Every structure is written in structure tokens, then in C-alpha cells.
C-alpha positions, 0 to 999 in steps of 0.5 A: 509466455504469450498473453491470451488474446484480449481487446484493448482500449485507451481512454482519454479521460476518467469519464471515458474510462469509467464508461468503458469499464461499466460497458465491459462489466467483470471482463475488463482489467485496468492497466496502470503502470503495468508492473502488476498486471503485465506479468500476470498476463504473461504467466496466464494467470489473468484472462481479461477480455478487455484491458483499459489503459489509463496511462494517458489520463493526465488528470490521474496524476499529481500531488496536492495539499488541501487543508491538512490532507495530502492528495495523490493521483492514482497514476502518479508514479513511485518515482514522483511520490519519492521525489515530491517534497510535500510527500516527504514532509507530510507523509514521510512514511509513504516516501520512505517505503516507496523508495524500497519498492523493486528497482528504479525501472519499476519505480519509474513505471509503477504507480501508487494506485496500481500497486494499491488496486492490485492488493498484493499483501506482499506489496509494500504500500498497502500496509503503509496506506493502512498505517497512514489512515488513508482514504481511497477515492473511486469513481464510477457511474454514480460518481465518486465515493470514499473508501477507508483503507481499512475497508479497501483490501478485502481478500488476496488480490481483491479490493472493494472496487466495483467492476465499473469503478476506477481508483482516482485518488488517495487522500492521506491525512498529514503526519508531520509530527509523527516519527516513522520507519519502514522495516522489511526482510527479503531474501534478495534485493528487489524481491517481495518482502517476506514480512514488512512493518510500517511504523508511525509513532507520535510522542508527547512528554517523552512517551508514545502517545499513539502508534500505528503498525502496518504489517506486510505479508502477514495474511491475505490482506495487509493488517494492522498490529492492533495489540501492539498499537495498544501496548505501545501507548505510554511507552517511554523505554526500550523494554516496553517497546520490546514487550509490545512487539511480542504481540505484533503477530497476534491475530494474523494468519501468515501464509506458507510458501518456499520463502518462509513458514507461518512461524518464521513470519510471525517471528519476523513480525515481532523482530521487525516491529521492535526495530521499526518502532524503536527507530520511529520513536527515536529510541533505536 
């Protein structure tokens, strides 16, 4: 289909982009890699009066380290995230999950910030960022503010970003000594995840000392499997992990669609959590 008519702006700096968004109010949409917004425009599911293209703002790209924190520019492509040795070393879960996103063409165009700002609960990266305890940095007319990942995803396709704010960076505490695994089920290759599980596990003296479990497509936002995380502390045997995974869907509200019923999604969450944790903990 042909998208509805809209005005187009291509700022050359973050400052100019923020000013443009502030002037437009709620009638503007940010265009990053375009892999999320363009399909919505073509299907006429989005009707912005102004599209603000931030694709040529160089300061929004890049990856760097700062005292135990990995900082990734919002416009850094999935391809660059996967290939960066600092990401693989300090945030291996992010590199592994990003490698499963769609196909190579999408990974070359799509961006980390675009995926997070789109906030689709079926997207792979929001749950991963949640498990990594990341902080998202937004810039608006009043300056920068830090938004914890737990507070960033508000509802289906909705975030804590204000209309005049731009997501500029993602800060990720390093997880060098953690085991990790991303497990997802999809109906066909390159499709959205029916359910996905992002697992991070830190072991001490042969036992799981801490676990973080992010759930993809188990509600209107990405979620943490809190009951499973608590049950995993002290686990040293596969049987304990299996029992802990049985409560992975507790407190979730998965949707019903042609891909799966809520009951089937809950079943998948339990199965995939068991697999992901066992792999992350080196027990599988």
C-alpha cells in the first residue's frame, strides 16, 4: 500500500533533531533504520504528520566502554552490534540475540535504538535489554535523562520517551563472568518469536548465585520471570532448574493470535526457560 502523506525532515545533529521533535509535538515519528516504521506506514497503521530521519546523525552511532559499562549509540546497526568484540566480550547475550533478528538485510539496516523505541513485545531485543539491566539515555529540550530498562517499556508499542525526546544511547553493565543464552520459538525462519527467553546466569562455587530471565512476547511489554529468578538462586542440579522453570509464566498475560494461544505461550515459556537456563549455566 501507499503510505499517507507526511512532511519529512533530516536533521544533522541530535540538537537539531530534538528541536524538530519539540516543534512538532505528538505529530512526529522518528525514522531510524526504518525496519519497524516503514511497514507501519505502508500498512497505514501509523499516520505521522512529520517523519524525522535521524539516519545521518553520526554521533548516534558507535560503541565504547566506560568503567564497567558498555555504551552503544542508538543508531548502531544490528550488524555492527553483532560484530563488535567489546559487545561479544562484555554483553554476549546481546550479541547472541541480535544475531537471531530477522535476516542479514534487516540486520544491516535495523538499529538497536530503533528496535527498543518501537517497543514491540515480540521483538527479541527489548527482553534482552531488560535482562541486562540496561539504562536507556534520552535527550530532550531540558537535556539528557536516564531511564532504567524496567521503566522504559510502558505498554504495547509505547515507551517512556516523551514526544520531544530522542533515544541517544544504551548503557549496559558488563556481564563478563555470566553465562548467557537466548532461546526462541518461531513458526518459520526469520519470523517474529512466538516466545523467546533471554537467560543470564552467574555461578559461584558450582551453584547459581544470580539469574536474570527476560521474556519475549509474554505480555504487552517485555517481562522478567521474577519467580524463576528467585527459585534459581542456589541451584546446582538440573532438577532444580527444571522446577524453577515451571513458574516462568507466573504473572504474565500472553496474547492470543493465529500463532499461539495464551496457554501454548505459557507452555513455551516454561520449556524455553529450562533450555535457556541450562545452557547459560553450562548444565545442558
